[in-house]
C-alpha positions as CSV (number, residue, x, y, z in Angstrom):
1,M,137.6,105.2,65.5
2,L,141.4,105.5,65.2
3,S,141.0,109.1,63.9
4,A,138.8,110.0,66.8
5,L,141.4,108.7,69.2
6,A,144.2,110.5,67.4
7,Q,142.4,113.9,67.8
8,R,142.2,113.6,71.6
9,R,144.6,115.6,73.7
10,R,146.8,113.9,76.2
11,F,146.3,115.1,79.8
12,K,150.0,116.1,80.2
13,D,149.7,118.4,77.1
14,L,146.8,120.4,78.6
15,T,147.4,124.0,79.7
16,E,146.5,125.0,83.3
17,Q,143.5,126.9,81.8
18,E,142.4,123.8,80.0
19,I,142.7,121.7,83.2
20,L,140.5,124.1,85.1
21,A,138.0,124.1,82.2
22,L,138.0,120.3,82.2
23,A,137.4,120.3,85.9
24,I,134.5,122.7,85.5
25,S,132.8,120.7,82.8
26,S,133.3,117.4,84.7
27,E,131.7,118.8,87.9
28,E,128.8,120.1,85.8
29,D,128.3,116.6,84.2
30,D,128.5,114.9,87.6
31,A,125.9,117.2,89.1
32,R,123.6,116.4,86.2
33,I,124.2,112.7,86.6
34,Y,123.4,112.8,90.4
35,R,120.2,114.8,89.7
36,M,119.1,112.2,87.1
37,Y,119.8,109.4,89.5
38,G,117.7,111.3,92.1
39,E,114.9,111.8,89.6
40,S,114.9,108.1,88.6
41,L,114.6,107.1,92.3
42,R,112.2,109.7,93.5
43,A,109.0,107.8,92.9
44,E,110.0,104.6,94.7
45,F,112.9,105.7,96.9
46,P,112.3,109.4,97.9
47,S,114.8,109.3,100.7
48,S,117.7,108.0,98.5
49,A,116.7,110.6,95.9
50,A,117.2,113.3,98.5
51,V,120.8,112.0,99.1
52,F,121.6,112.4,95.4
53,D,120.0,115.8,95.3
54,E,122.4,117.0,98.0
55,M,125.4,115.3,96.3
56,A,124.5,117.2,93.1
57,A,124.4,120.5,95.1
58,E,127.8,119.7,96.4
59,E,129.1,119.3,92.9
60,D,127.6,122.7,92.0
61,T,129.6,124.2,94.8
62,H,132.8,122.7,93.4
63,R,132.0,124.0,90.0
64,E,131.4,127.5,91.3
65,R,134.8,127.5,93.2
66,L,136.5,126.4,90.0
67,I,134.8,129.1,87.9
68,V,135.9,131.8,90.4
69,E,139.5,130.5,90.2
70,H,139.4,130.5,86.4
71,Q,138.1,134.1,86.4
72,R,140.9,135.1,88.8
73,R,143.6,133.7,86.5
74,F,142.3,133.6,83.0
75,G,139.1,135.8,82.8
76,D,135.5,134.9,82.0
77,V,135.9,133.0,78.8
78,I,136.2,129.3,79.7
79,P,137.5,126.9,76.9
80,L,135.2,124.2,75.8
81,I,136.9,120.9,76.8
82,R,135.1,117.8,78.0
83,R,136.1,114.3,79.1
84,E,135.8,112.8,75.7
85,H,138.4,115.3,74.3
86,V,141.1,114.0,76.6
87,S,143.0,110.7,75.9
88,G,142.8,108.3,78.8
89,Y,140.5,110.4,80.9
90,Y,137.9,108.6,82.9
91,T,134.4,108.3,81.4
92,R,130.9,108.0,82.9
93,R,128.5,105.3,82.0
94,P,125.3,106.5,80.4
95,V,122.7,107.0,83.1
96,W,120.1,104.8,81.4
97,L,122.6,101.8,81.6
98,V,123.0,102.2,85.4
99,E,119.5,103.3,86.6
100,N,117.9,100.2,85.2
101,L,120.2,98.0,87.4
102,G,118.7,98.9,90.7
103,I,119.4,101.2,93.6
104,E,122.5,99.3,94.9
105,R,124.1,99.5,91.5
106,I,123.5,103.3,91.4
107,R,125.1,103.8,94.8
108,E,128.1,101.7,93.6
109,E,128.4,103.8,90.5
110,A,128.3,107.0,92.6
111,A,131.2,105.8,94.7
112,N,133.2,105.0,91.6
113,M,132.5,108.5,90.3
114,E,133.9,110.1,93.5
115,R,137.1,107.9,93.3
116,D,137.6,108.9,89.6
117,A,137.2,112.6,90.5
118,E,139.7,112.3,93.4
119,R,142.4,110.8,91.1
120,F,141.8,113.6,88.6
121,Y,142.2,116.4,91.1
122,L,145.4,114.8,92.5
123,A,146.9,114.6,89.1
124,A,145.7,118.1,88.2
125,A,147.2,119.6,91.4
126,K,150.6,118.3,90.3
127,S,150.3,119.9,86.9
128,T,149.9,123.5,88.1
129,S,152.5,126.0,89.3
130,D,150.0,128.5,90.8
131,A,149.8,128.2,94.5
132,G,146.1,129.2,94.7
133,T,145.1,126.8,92.0
134,R,147.1,124.0,93.5
135,K,145.5,124.6,96.9
136,L,142.0,124.6,95.3
137,L,142.6,121.4,93.4
138,G,144.1,119.7,96.5
139,D,141.1,120.8,98.5
140,L,138.7,119.3,95.9
141,A,140.7,116.1,95.8
142,A,140.2,115.9,99.6
143,A,136.5,116.7,99.2
144,E,136.0,114.0,96.7
145,A,137.9,111.5,98.9
146,G,135.5,112.4,101.7
147,H,132.4,112.2,99.6
148,N,131.9,108.5,100.4
149,Q,131.7,109.5,104.1
150,K,129.5,112.4,103.0
151,A,127.2,110.1,101.2
152,I,127.1,107.9,104.3
153,D,126.3,110.9,106.5
154,L,123.6,112.0,104.1
155,E,122.1,108.5,104.1
156,H,122.0,108.6,107.9
157,E,120.3,112.0,107.7
158,H,117.7,111.0,105.1
159,L,117.5,107.2,105.5
160,T,116.2,105.9,108.8
161,D,116.2,102.2,109.4
162,E,112.5,102.2,108.5
163,H,113.3,104.0,105.2
164,I,116.1,101.5,104.4
165,D,113.7,98.6,105.2
166,D,111.0,100.1,103.0
167,E,113.3,100.7,100.1
168,A,114.8,97.2,100.3
169,K,111.3,95.7,100.2
170,A,110.3,98.0,97.3
171,A,113.5,97.0,95.4
172,H,112.8,93.3,96.0
173,R,109.2,93.7,95.0
174,Q,110.1,95.5,91.8
175,F,112.7,92.8,91.0
176,V,110.1,90.1,91.5
177,L,107.5,91.9,89.4
178,T,109.8,92.8,86.5
179,Y,112.0,89.8,86.2
180,V,111.1,86.8,88.5
181,Q,107.3,86.7,87.8
182,P,107.6,87.0,84.0
183,G,110.6,84.7,83.9
184,L,108.9,82.1,86.0
185,A,105.8,82.3,83.8
186,G,108.1,81.7,80.8
187,L,110.0,78.9,82.4
188,M,106.8,77.1,83.4
189,D,105.3,77.5,79.9
190,G,108.6,76.4,78.2
191,S,109.2,73.5,80.5
192,V,105.6,72.2,80.6
193,S,103.9,73.1,77.4
194,T,106.7,71.8,75.2
195,L,106.6,68.4,76.9
196,A,103.7,67.1,74.8
197,P,105.0,68.0,71.3
198,I,108.6,66.9,72.1
199,F,107.8,63.6,73.7
200,A,104.9,62.9,71.3
201,T,107.4,63.3,68.4
202,A,110.0,61.3,70.3
203,F,107.8,58.2,70.9
204,A,106.2,58.4,67.5
205,T,109.4,58.5,65.5
206,E,112.1,57.3,67.8
207,D,114.3,59.6,65.7
208,P,116.6,62.0,67.8
209,M,117.1,64.4,64.9
210,T,113.4,64.8,64.1
211,T,112.7,65.2,67.8
212,L,115.4,67.8,68.1
213,Q,114.0,69.8,65.2
214,V,110.5,69.8,66.7
215,G,111.9,70.7,70.1
216,L,113.8,73.7,68.7
217,A,110.8,74.9,66.7
218,A,108.5,74.5,69.7
219,S,110.9,76.2,72.2
220,I,111.9,79.1,70.0
221,G,108.4,79.7,68.7
222,A,107.0,79.6,72.2
223,G,109.7,82.0,73.4
224,I,108.9,84.5,70.7
225,S,105.2,84.3,71.3
226,M,105.4,84.5,75.1
227,G,107.8,87.4,74.9
228,F,105.7,89.5,72.7
229,T,102.5,88.6,74.6
230,E,104.0,89.7,77.9
231,A,105.4,92.9,76.5
232,A,102.1,93.8,74.8
233,S,99.8,92.8,77.7
234,D,100.9,95.5,80.1
235,D,102.9,98.7,79.7
236,G,103.6,98.8,83.4
237,Q,102.4,102.3,84.0
238,I,99.4,101.3,86.1
239,S,100.4,97.9,87.4
240,G,103.9,99.1,88.4
241,R,105.4,95.9,86.9
242,G,108.2,97.7,85.2
243,S,109.4,98.0,81.6
244,P,107.4,95.9,79.2
245,V,110.6,95.3,77.2
246,K,112.4,93.8,80.2
247,R,109.4,91.7,81.1
248,G,109.1,90.5,77.5
249,V,112.8,89.6,77.3
250,A,112.7,87.8,80.6
251,T,109.6,85.8,79.6
252,G,110.8,85.0,76.1
253,V,114.3,83.9,77.2
254,M,113.1,81.7,80.0
255,T,110.4,80.2,77.8
256,T,113.0,79.2,75.2
257,L,115.4,77.9,77.8
258,G,112.6,75.8,79.5
259,G,111.9,74.1,76.2
260,L,115.5,73.7,75.1
261,G,116.4,72.0,78.3
262,H,114.7,68.7,77.3
263,A,115.1,69.2,73.5
264,L,118.9,69.5,73.3
265,P,119.5,66.0,74.7
266,Y,118.3,64.7,71.3
267,L,121.6,65.9,69.9
268,I,122.7,62.5,71.2
269,P,122.1,60.0,68.3
270,H,121.1,57.1,70.6
271,F,117.3,57.5,71.1
272,W,116.9,56.0,74.6
273,T,120.0,57.6,76.0
274,A,118.7,61.0,74.8
275,T,115.2,60.3,76.2
276,V,116.5,59.3,79.6
277,I,118.6,62.4,79.9
278,A,115.7,64.6,78.7
279,L,113.5,63.0,81.4
280,I,116.1,63.7,84.1
281,I,116.3,67.4,82.9
282,V,112.5,67.7,83.0
283,F,112.5,66.5,86.6
284,V,115.2,69.1,87.5
285,E,113.3,71.8,85.6
286,L,110.0,71.1,87.4
287,W,111.6,71.1,90.9
288,A,113.5,74.3,90.0
289,I,110.2,76.0,89.2
290,T,108.8,74.7,92.5
291,W,111.8,76.2,94.4
292,I,111.5,79.6,92.6
293,Q,107.8,79.7,93.4
294,N,108.4,78.9,97.0
295,K,111.3,81.4,97.4
296,Y,110.1,84.4,95.5
297,M,106.4,84.0,95.2
298,D,105.8,82.8,98.7
299,T,103.9,79.8,97.4
300,P,103.8,77.0,100.0
301,F,106.4,74.3,98.9
302,F,104.0,71.3,98.7
303,R,101.3,73.3,96.9
304,A,103.8,74.5,94.4
305,A,105.2,71.0,94.0
306,F,101.7,69.6,93.5
307,Q,100.8,72.2,90.9
308,V,104.0,72.0,88.9
309,V,105.0,68.3,89.1
310,V,101.6,66.9,88.8
311,G,100.7,69.3,85.9
312,G,104.0,68.5,84.2
313,A,103.5,64.8,84.6
314,L,100.0,65.0,83.0
315,V,101.3,66.9,80.0
316,F,104.2,64.5,79.6
317,A,101.8,61.5,79.8
318,A,99.5,63.1,77.2
319,G,102.4,63.5,74.8
320,A,103.9,60.1,75.4
321,L,100.5,58.4,74.9
322,I,99.7,60.3,71.7
323,G,103.2,59.5,70.4
324,A,103.1,55.9,71.3
325,G,99.6,55.5,69.9
């Protein structure tokens, strides 16, 4: 790692030819990033995809102007120099890290890209003595500064209020299908299905450590099982429910947390204190599930409360009776 850093050039040590070459490669990379954003959004958000297509075309225009300037001053052979070759130069996040975070995060990243590019061109303009190059770099800095307004103008051109509404609804629906629904299923399973083994063990042994061990095993085991089941049950291609990995992780993590909520109180060595706290946490978990169902799944509040609270109470009663018997 240190050797890689040591091999990078400092920006102030770059020649004017290398600065132009760096600008050319940066514009090329940014155009490709915008096109990839557009491609990732095209199926669900075609209007926003058109915005990124036009932003990519704008970056192509910048690259062409820079190439013409390089040819004027230095000829046709452009040195190979990229962002990662320059110490302290701004970097771009991998597209796959951003595109999975939703349309608003992609728009935010695009705005950051334009600000980074503006700062680069301002610094580059100060580093050149050629009047034509300085003017070009200054013009590109101004263009990058204006790109946020350009993006807004493009959005107004391509995104009507109806389009924005439709995209917001589609993004919300995808969030619910990929994260909320699988996570809720996991939370319900973890909170409810582990009640019986945990409280059966608790009342049978009145031993906090044994109850904790059973609770950990039940919670983690259920989380792994539910996660793999969710991921394997649907690849998301037909249903549109999103990545099976994301859904599997959401289900597995929430299943584990649902069980751990009322298992971890048995870290307390006093049995009845731990049990009372565990029961309070169960009550909170069940009402949290009811709230999530009502908010995100449009389930009427009282129907959700009846399903979850009554179901949880029955499972708890079964575990307690079996343990006490």
